[in-house]
PDB file with one MODEL, atoms N, CA, C and O in Angstrom:
MODEL        1
ATOM      1  N   UNK A   1       0.831  -1.301  -0.055  1.00  0.00           N
ATOM      2  CA  UNK A   1       0.077  -0.035   0.042  1.00  0.00           C
ATOM      3  C   UNK A   1       0.765   1.324  -0.009  1.00  0.00           C
ATOM      4  O   UNK A   1       0.337   2.312  -0.606  1.00  0.00           O
ATOM      5  N   UNK A   2       1.797   1.246   0.638  1.00  0.00           N
ATOM      6  CA  UNK A   2       2.898   2.585   0.879  1.00  0.00           C
ATOM      7  C   UNK A   2       3.316   2.675  -0.540  1.00  0.00           C
ATOM      8  O   UNK A   2       3.589   3.810  -0.930  1.00  0.00           O
ATOM      9  N   UNK A   3       3.425   1.648  -1.435  1.00  0.00           N
ATOM     10  CA  UNK A   3       4.370   1.855  -2.504  1.00  0.00           C
ATOM     11  C   UNK A   3       3.295   2.523  -3.745  1.00  0.00           C
ATOM     12  O   UNK A   3       3.841   3.115  -4.676  1.00  0.00           O
ATOM     13  N   UNK A   4       2.172   2.443  -3.734  1.00  0.00           N
ATOM     14  CA  UNK A   4       1.232   3.285  -4.321  1.00  0.00           C
ATOM     15  C   UNK A   4       1.266   4.904  -3.858  1.00  0.00           C
ATOM     16  O   UNK A   4       0.979   5.747  -4.708  1.00  0.00           O
ATOM     17  N   UNK A   5       1.581   5.269  -2.658  1.00  0.00           N
ATOM     18  CA  UNK A   5       1.717   6.540  -2.462  1.00  0.00           C
ATOM     19  C   UNK A   5       2.825   7.210  -2.985  1.00  0.00           C
ATOM     20  O   UNK A   5       2.840   8.441  -2.971  1.00  0.00           O
ATOM     21  N   UNK A   6       3.912   6.457  -3.524  1.00  0.00           N
ATOM     22  CA  UNK A   6       5.065   7.125  -3.927  1.00  0.00           C
ATOM     23  C   UNK A   6       5.026   6.954  -5.448  1.00  0.00           C
ATOM     24  O   UNK A   6       6.047   7.318  -6.030  1.00  0.00           O
ATOM     25  N   UNK A   7       4.090   6.495  -6.148  1.00  0.00           N
ATOM     26  CA  UNK A   7       4.048   6.576  -7.428  1.00  0.00           C
ATOM     27  C   UNK A   7       3.829   8.061  -8.022  1.00  0.00           C
ATOM     28  O   UNK A   7       3.039   8.884  -7.559  1.00  0.00           O
ATOM     29  N   UNK A   8       4.757   8.267  -9.243  1.00  0.00           N
ATOM     30  CA  UNK A   8       4.404   9.660  -9.868  1.00  0.00           C
ATOM     31  C   UNK A   8       3.410   9.447 -11.077  1.00  0.00           C
ATOM     32  O   UNK A   8       3.623   8.565 -11.909  1.00  0.00           O
ATOM     33  N   UNK A   9       2.444  10.190 -11.139  1.00  0.00           N
ATOM     34  CA  UNK A   9       1.544  10.168 -12.016  1.00  0.00           C
ATOM     35  C   UNK A   9       1.649  11.374 -13.153  1.00  0.00           C
ATOM     36  O   UNK A   9       2.153  12.457 -12.856  1.00  0.00           O
ATOM     37  N   UNK A  10       1.146  11.105 -14.442  1.00  0.00           N
ATOM     38  CA  UNK A  10       1.488  12.126 -15.087  1.00  0.00           C
ATOM     39  C   UNK A  10       0.080  12.637 -15.516  1.00  0.00           C
ATOM     40  O   UNK A  10      -0.764  11.752 -15.653  1.00  0.00           O
ATOM     41  N   UNK A  11      -0.337  14.012 -15.766  1.00  0.00           N
ATOM     42  CA  UNK A  11      -1.515  14.620 -16.037  1.00  0.00           C
ATOM     43  C   UNK A  11      -2.068  14.137 -17.123  1.00  0.00           C
ATOM     44  O   UNK A  11      -1.297  13.881 -18.048  1.00  0.00           O
ATOM     45  N   UNK A  12      -3.291  13.923 -17.285  1.00  0.00           N
ATOM     46  CA  UNK A  12      -4.327  13.596 -18.548  1.00  0.00           C
ATOM     47  C   UNK A  12      -4.702  14.725 -19.065  1.00  0.00           C
ATOM     48  O   UNK A  12      -5.290  15.554 -18.370  1.00  0.00           O
ATOM     49  N   UNK A  13      -4.387  14.970 -20.547  1.00  0.00           N
ATOM     50  CA  UNK A  13      -4.791  16.092 -21.021  1.00  0.00           C
ATOM     51  C   UNK A  13      -6.167  15.658 -21.747  1.00  0.00           C
ATOM     52  O   UNK A  13      -6.278  14.680 -22.486  1.00  0.00           O
ATOM     53  N   UNK A  14      -7.286  16.642 -21.373  1.00  0.00           N
ATOM     54  CA  UNK A  14      -8.500  16.434 -21.861  1.00  0.00           C
ATOM     55  C   UNK A  14      -8.653  17.399 -23.234  1.00  0.00           C
ATOM     56  O   UNK A  14      -8.099  18.498 -23.255  1.00  0.00           O
ATOM     57  N   UNK A  15      -9.424  16.924 -24.356  1.00  0.00           N
ATOM     58  CA  UNK A  15      -9.776  17.671 -25.442  1.00  0.00           C
ATOM     59  C   UNK A  15     -11.157  17.882 -25.415  1.00  0.00           C
ATOM     60  O   UNK A  15     -11.888  17.286 -24.623  1.00  0.00           O
ATOM     61  N   UNK A  16     -11.596  18.777 -26.316  1.00  0.00           N
ATOM     62  CA  UNK A  16     -12.755  19.185 -26.597  1.00  0.00           C
ATOM     63  C   UNK A  16     -13.060  19.644 -27.945  1.00  0.00           C
ATOM     64  O   UNK A  16     -12.238  20.361 -28.516  1.00  0.00           O
ATOM     65  N   UNK A  17     -13.924  19.381 -28.400  1.00  0.00           N
ATOM     66  CA  UNK A  17     -14.279  19.724 -30.122  1.00  0.00           C
ATOM     67  C   UNK A  17     -15.108  21.062 -30.096  1.00  0.00           C
ATOM     68  O   UNK A  17     -16.324  21.007 -29.912  1.00  0.00           O
ATOM     69  N   UNK A  18     -14.549  22.107 -30.255  1.00  0.00           N
ATOM     70  CA  UNK A  18     -14.897  23.660 -30.354  1.00  0.00           C
ATOM     71  C   UNK A  18     -14.705  23.988 -31.762  1.00  0.00           C
ATOM     72  O   UNK A  18     -13.635  23.781 -32.335  1.00  0.00           O
ATOM     73  N   UNK A  19     -15.829  24.547 -32.383  1.00  0.00           N
ATOM     74  CA  UNK A  19     -16.003  25.290 -33.737  1.00  0.00           C
ATOM     75  C   UNK A  19     -15.313  24.344 -34.778  1.00  0.00           C
ATOM     76  O   UNK A  19     -14.540  24.748 -35.646  1.00  0.00           O
ATOM     77  N   UNK A  20     -15.657  23.123 -34.604  1.00  0.00           N
ATOM     78  CA  UNK A  20     -15.133  21.944 -35.477  1.00  0.00           C
ATOM     79  C   UNK A  20     -13.773  21.559 -35.482  1.00  0.00           C
ATOM     80  O   UNK A  20     -13.328  20.829 -36.367  1.00  0.00           O
ATOM     81  N   UNK A  21     -12.948  22.081 -34.379  1.00  0.00           N
ATOM     82  CA  UNK A  21     -11.647  21.686 -34.156  1.00  0.00           C
ATOM     83  C   UNK A  21     -11.540  21.104 -32.849  1.00  0.00           C
ATOM     84  O   UNK A  21     -12.255  21.500 -31.928  1.00  0.00           O
ATOM     85  N   UNK A  22     -10.466  19.942 -32.672  1.00  0.00           N
ATOM     86  CA  UNK A  22     -10.360  19.473 -31.507  1.00  0.00           C
ATOM     87  C   UNK A  22      -9.132  20.133 -30.880  1.00  0.00           C
ATOM     88  O   UNK A  22      -8.060  20.219 -31.480  1.00  0.00           O
ATOM     89  N   UNK A  23      -9.333  20.576 -29.693  1.00  0.00           N
ATOM     90  CA  UNK A  23      -8.334  21.447 -28.965  1.00  0.00           C
ATOM     91  C   UNK A  23      -8.185  21.070 -27.456  1.00  0.00           C
ATOM     92  O   UNK A  23      -9.124  20.765 -26.720  1.00  0.00           O
ATOM     93  N   UNK A  24      -6.938  21.134 -27.122  1.00  0.00           N
ATOM     94  CA  UNK A  24      -6.814  20.822 -25.508  1.00  0.00           C
ATOM     95  C   UNK A  24      -7.511  21.663 -24.629  1.00  0.00           C
ATOM     96  O   UNK A  24      -7.509  22.859 -24.919  1.00  0.00           O
ATOM     97  N   UNK A  25      -8.118  21.300 -23.602  1.00  0.00           N
ATOM     98  CA  UNK A  25      -8.855  22.206 -22.929  1.00  0.00           C
ATOM     99  C   UNK A  25      -7.838  23.262 -21.900  1.00  0.00           C
ATOM    100  O   UNK A  25      -8.230  24.301 -21.368  1.00  0.00           O
ATOM    101  N   UNK A  26      -6.459  22.676 -21.803  1.00  0.00           N
ATOM    102  CA  UNK A  26      -5.550  23.588 -21.126  1.00  0.00           C
ATOM    103  C   UNK A  26      -5.302  24.715 -21.968  1.00  0.00           C
ATOM    104  O   UNK A  26      -4.763  25.685 -21.434  1.00  0.00           O
ATOM    105  N   UNK A  27      -5.637  24.784 -23.373  1.00  0.00           N
ATOM    106  CA  UNK A  27      -5.448  26.021 -23.971  1.00  0.00           C
ATOM    107  C   UNK A  27      -6.599  27.108 -24.058  1.00  0.00           C
ATOM    108  O   UNK A  27      -6.458  28.178 -24.649  1.00  0.00           O
ATOM    109  N   UNK A  28      -7.704  26.728 -23.431  1.00  0.00           N
ATOM    110  CA  UNK A  28      -8.785  27.519 -23.544  1.00  0.00           C
ATOM    111  C   UNK A  28      -8.657  28.827 -22.618  1.00  0.00           C
ATOM    112  O   UNK A  28      -8.041  28.851 -21.552  1.00  0.00           O
ATOM    113  N   UNK A  29      -9.258  29.783 -23.129  1.00  0.00           N
ATOM    114  CA  UNK A  29      -9.150  31.128 -22.175  1.00  0.00           C
ATOM    115  C   UNK A  29     -10.041  31.055 -20.798  1.00  0.00           C
ATOM    116  O   UNK A  29     -10.707  30.033 -20.627  1.00  0.00           O
ATOM    117  N   UNK A  30     -10.075  31.907 -19.987  1.00  0.00           N
ATOM    118  CA  UNK A  30     -10.970  31.720 -18.714  1.00  0.00           C
ATOM    119  C   UNK A  30     -12.359  31.464 -19.121  1.00  0.00           C
ATOM    120  O   UNK A  30     -12.993  30.507 -18.677  1.00  0.00           O
ATOM    121  N   UNK A  31     -12.922  32.458 -20.110  1.00  0.00           N
ATOM    122  CA  UNK A  31     -14.500  32.136 -20.398  1.00  0.00           C
ATOM    123  C   UNK A  31     -14.859  30.962 -21.053  1.00  0.00           C
ATOM    124  O   UNK A  31     -15.999  30.523 -20.901  1.00  0.00           O
ATOM    125  N   UNK A  32     -13.962  30.327 -21.837  1.00  0.00           N
ATOM    126  CA  UNK A  32     -14.168  29.195 -22.537  1.00  0.00           C
ATOM    127  C   UNK A  32     -14.130  27.893 -21.697  1.00  0.00           C
ATOM    128  O   UNK A  32     -14.904  26.937 -21.744  1.00  0.00           O
ATOM    129  N   UNK A  33     -13.067  28.085 -20.934  1.00  0.00           N
ATOM    130  CA  UNK A  33     -12.914  27.028 -19.726  1.00  0.00           C
ATOM    131  C   UNK A  33     -14.019  26.961 -18.944  1.00  0.00           C
ATOM    132  O   UNK A  33     -14.510  25.884 -18.608  1.00  0.00           O
ATOM    133  N   UNK A  34     -14.513  28.158 -18.580  1.00  0.00           N
ATOM    134  CA  UNK A  34     -15.677  28.196 -17.556  1.00  0.00           C
ATOM    135  C   UNK A  34     -17.060  27.625 -18.146  1.00  0.00           C
ATOM    136  O   UNK A  34     -17.915  27.044 -17.478  1.00  0.00           O
ATOM    137  N   UNK A  35     -17.130  27.938 -19.721  1.00  0.00           N
ATOM    138  CA  UNK A  35     -18.279  27.349 -20.363  1.00  0.00           C
ATOM    139  C   UNK A  35     -18.214  25.838 -20.523  1.00  0.00           C
ATOM    140  O   UNK A  35     -19.259  25.241 -20.781  1.00  0.00           O
ATOM    141  N   UNK A  36     -16.974  25.112 -20.381  1.00  0.00           N
ATOM    142  CA  UNK A  36     -16.509  23.785 -20.705  1.00  0.00           C
ATOM    143  C   UNK A  36     -16.952  23.030 -19.372  1.00  0.00           C
ATOM    144  O   UNK A  36     -17.450  21.906 -19.315  1.00  0.00           O
ATOM    145  N   UNK A  37     -16.632  23.986 -18.190  1.00  0.00           N
ATOM    146  CA  UNK A  37     -17.072  23.128 -16.924  1.00  0.00           C
ATOM    147  C   UNK A  37     -18.429  23.159 -16.530  1.00  0.00           C
ATOM    148  O   UNK A  37     -18.815  22.531 -15.544  1.00  0.00           O
ATOM    149  N   UNK A  38     -19.258  23.917 -17.304  1.00  0.00           N
ATOM    150  CA  UNK A  38     -20.793  24.030 -17.137  1.00  0.00           C
ATOM    151  C   UNK A  38     -21.250  23.056 -17.968  1.00  0.00           C
ATOM    152  O   UNK A  38     -22.317  22.531 -17.651  1.00  0.00           O
ATOM    153  N   UNK A  39     -20.710  22.696 -18.937  1.00  0.00           N
ATOM    154  CA  UNK A  39     -21.704  21.605 -19.750  1.00  0.00           C
ATOM    155  C   UNK A  39     -22.097  20.124 -18.884  1.00  0.00           C
ATOM    156  O   UNK A  39     -21.553  19.577 -17.925  1.00  0.00           O
ATOM    157  N   UNK A  40     -23.095  19.836 -19.570  1.00  0.00           N
ATOM    158  CA  UNK A  40     -23.561  18.505 -18.885  1.00  0.00           C
ATOM    159  C   UNK A  40     -23.375  17.402 -20.072  1.00  0.00           C
ATOM    160  O   UNK A  40     -23.421  17.597 -21.286  1.00  0.00           O
ATOM    161  N   UNK A  41     -23.180  16.335 -19.451  1.00  0.00           N
ATOM    162  CA  UNK A  41     -23.248  14.937 -20.196  1.00  0.00           C
ATOM    163  C   UNK A  41     -24.508  14.459 -20.646  1.00  0.00           C
ATOM    164  O   UNK A  41     -25.456  14.305 -19.876  1.00  0.00           O
ATOM    165  N   UNK A  42     -24.555  14.220 -21.859  1.00  0.00           N
ATOM    166  CA  UNK A  42     -25.677  13.605 -22.482  1.00  0.00           C
ATOM    167  C   UNK A  42     -25.715  12.216 -22.078  1.00  0.00           C
ATOM    168  O   UNK A  42     -24.785  11.433 -22.269  1.00  0.00           O
ATOM    169  N   UNK A  43     -27.024  11.871 -21.406  1.00  0.00           N
ATOM    170  CA  UNK A  43     -27.383  10.286 -21.262  1.00  0.00           C
ATOM    171  C   UNK A  43     -28.588  10.036 -21.919  1.00  0.00           C
ATOM    172  O   UNK A  43     -29.632  10.602 -21.595  1.00  0.00           O
ATOM    173  N   UNK A  44     -28.497   9.125 -22.929  1.00  0.00           N
ATOM    174  CA  UNK A  44     -29.635   8.671 -23.652  1.00  0.00           C
ATOM    175  C   UNK A  44     -30.674   8.239 -23.009  1.00  0.00           C
ATOM    176  O   UNK A  44     -31.741   8.265 -23.623  1.00  0.00           O
ATOM    177  N   UNK A  45     -30.662   7.794 -21.798  1.00  0.00           N
ATOM    178  CA  UNK A  45     -31.864   7.244 -20.867  1.00  0.00           C
ATOM    179  C   UNK A  45     -32.645   8.603 -20.484  1.00  0.00           C
ATOM    180  O   UNK A  45     -33.829   8.507 -20.162  1.00  0.00           O
ATOM    181  N   UNK A  46     -32.098   9.700 -20.507  1.00  0.00           N
ATOM    182  CA  UNK A  46     -33.090  10.935 -20.266  1.00  0.00           C
ATOM    183  C   UNK A  46     -33.579  11.569 -21.580  1.00  0.00           C
ATOM    184  O   UNK A  46     -34.142  12.664 -21.575  1.00  0.00           O
ATOM    185  N   UNK A  47     -33.338  10.805 -22.806  1.00  0.00           N
ATOM    186  CA  UNK A  47     -33.826  11.371 -23.906  1.00  0.00           C
ATOM    187  C   UNK A  47     -35.414  11.071 -23.823  1.00  0.00           C
ATOM    188  O   UNK A  47     -35.888  10.150 -23.156  1.00  0.00           O
ATOM    189  N   UNK A  48     -36.212  12.042 -24.648  1.00  0.00           N
ATOM    190  CA  UNK A  48     -37.739  11.810 -24.873  1.00  0.00           C
ATOM    191  C   UNK A  48     -37.978  10.629 -25.748  1.00  0.00           C
ATOM    192  O   UNK A  48     -39.051  10.055 -25.564  1.00  0.00           O
ATOM    193  N   UNK A  49     -37.172  10.150 -26.677  1.00  0.00           N
ATOM    194  CA  UNK A  49     -37.629   9.064 -27.508  1.00  0.00           C
ATOM    195  C   UNK A  49     -37.200   7.510 -26.923  1.00  0.00           C
ATOM    196  O   UNK A  49     -37.192   6.503 -27.631  1.00  0.00           O
ATOM    197  N   UNK A  50     -36.888   7.542 -25.644  1.00  0.00           N
ATOM    198  CA  UNK A  50     -36.425   6.243 -24.935  1.00  0.00           C
ATOM    199  C   UNK A  50     -37.097   6.212 -23.481  1.00  0.00           C
ATOM    200  O   UNK A  50     -37.586   7.166 -22.875  1.00  0.00           O
ATOM    201  N   UNK A  51     -37.009   5.017 -23.116  1.00  0.00           N
ATOM    202  CA  UNK A  51     -37.395   4.685 -21.523  1.00  0.00           C
ATOM    203  C   UNK A  51     -38.853   5.070 -21.313  1.00  0.00           C
ATOM    204  O   UNK A  51     -39.718   5.200 -22.178  1.00  0.00           O
ATOM    205  N   UNK A  52     -38.962   5.235 -19.939  1.00  0.00           N
ATOM    206  CA  UNK A  52     -40.479   5.453 -19.328  1.00  0.00           C
ATOM    207  C   UNK A  52     -41.043   6.720 -19.666  1.00  0.00           C
ATOM    208  O   UNK A  52     -42.260   6.821 -19.815  1.00  0.00           O
ATOM    209  N   UNK A  53     -40.151   7.856 -19.824  1.00  0.00           N
ATOM    210  CA  UNK A  53     -40.844   9.069 -20.292  1.00  0.00           C
ATOM    211  C   UNK A  53     -41.332   8.916 -21.779  1.00  0.00           C
ATOM    212  O   UNK A  53     -42.403   9.451 -22.066  1.00  0.00           O
ATOM    213  N   UNK A  54     -40.849   8.439 -22.454  1.00  0.00           N
ATOM    214  CA  UNK A  54     -41.252   7.973 -23.974  1.00  0.00           C
ATOM    215  C   UNK A  54     -42.729   7.191 -23.809  1.00  0.00           C
ATOM    216  O   UNK A  54     -43.663   7.543 -24.529  1.00  0.00           O
ATOM    217  N   UNK A  55     -42.879   6.208 -22.914  1.00  0.00           N
ATOM    218  CA  UNK A  55     -43.789   5.417 -22.724  1.00  0.00           C
ATOM    219  C   UNK A  55     -44.889   6.444 -22.325  1.00  0.00           C
ATOM    220  O   UNK A  55     -45.895   6.552 -23.026  1.00  0.00           O
ATOM    221  N   UNK A  56     -44.728   7.126 -21.319  1.00  0.00           N
ATOM    222  CA  UNK A  56     -45.756   7.933 -20.529  1.00  0.00           C
ATOM    223  C   UNK A  56     -46.150   9.118 -21.733  1.00  0.00           C
ATOM    224  O   UNK A  56     -47.330   9.445 -21.863  1.00  0.00           O
ATOM    225  N   UNK A  57     -45.345   9.579 -22.384  1.00  0.00           N
ATOM    226  CA  UNK A  57     -45.824  10.516 -23.427  1.00  0.00           C
ATOM    227  C   UNK A  57     -46.789   9.881 -24.661  1.00  0.00           C
ATOM    228  O   UNK A  57     -47.688  10.437 -25.292  1.00  0.00           O
ATOM    229  N   UNK A  58     -46.341   8.709 -24.751  1.00  0.00           N
ATOM    230  CA  UNK A  58     -47.087   8.187 -25.950  1.00  0.00           C
ATOM    231  C   UNK A  58     -48.336   7.551 -25.421  1.00  0.00           C
ATOM    232  O   UNK A  58     -49.161   7.199 -26.264  1.00  0.00           O
ATOM    233  N   UNK A  59     -48.562   7.382 -24.351  1.00  0.00           N
ATOM    234  CA  UNK A  59     -50.032   6.948 -23.688  1.00  0.00           C
ATOM    235  C   UNK A  59     -50.868   8.362 -23.721  1.00  0.00           C
ATOM    236  O   UNK A  59     -51.987   8.440 -24.229  1.00  0.00           O
ATOM    237  N   UNK A  60     -50.287   9.304 -23.207  1.00  0.00           N
ATOM    238  CA  UNK A  60     -51.013  10.517 -23.167  1.00  0.00           C
ATOM    239  C   UNK A  60     -51.380  11.064 -24.669  1.00  0.00           C
ATOM    240  O   UNK A  60     -52.370  11.759 -24.899  1.00  0.00           O
ATOM    241  N   UNK A  61     -50.579  10.710 -25.501  1.00  0.00           N
ATOM    242  CA  UNK A  61     -50.804  11.099 -26.876  1.00  0.00           C
ATOM    243  C   UNK A  61     -51.872  10.425 -27.660  1.00  0.00           C
ATOM    244  O   UNK A  61     -52.467  10.874 -28.640  1.00  0.00           O
ATOM    245  N   UNK A  62     -52.059   8.969 -26.914  1.00  0.00           N
ATOM    246  CA  UNK A  62     -53.103   8.279 -27.555  1.00  0.00           C
ATOM    247  C   UNK A  62     -54.464   8.651 -27.188  1.00  0.00           C
ATOM    248  O   UNK A  62     -55.422   8.085 -27.714  1.00  0.00           O
TER     249      UNK A  62
ENDMDL
END
């Protein structure tokens, strides 16, 4: 266990697609980085065309 405390780790570079280009997040200015941090991850299960929400909407429409 003590061995893992002494390991040196390399920072992982994160990339984002912005305006059609893939750029490292570390190169973003303050405003763009703030916008990047506020983004939410898309989850298909929350989409209106899948899951329980879709079934409920279809029943109401019928």
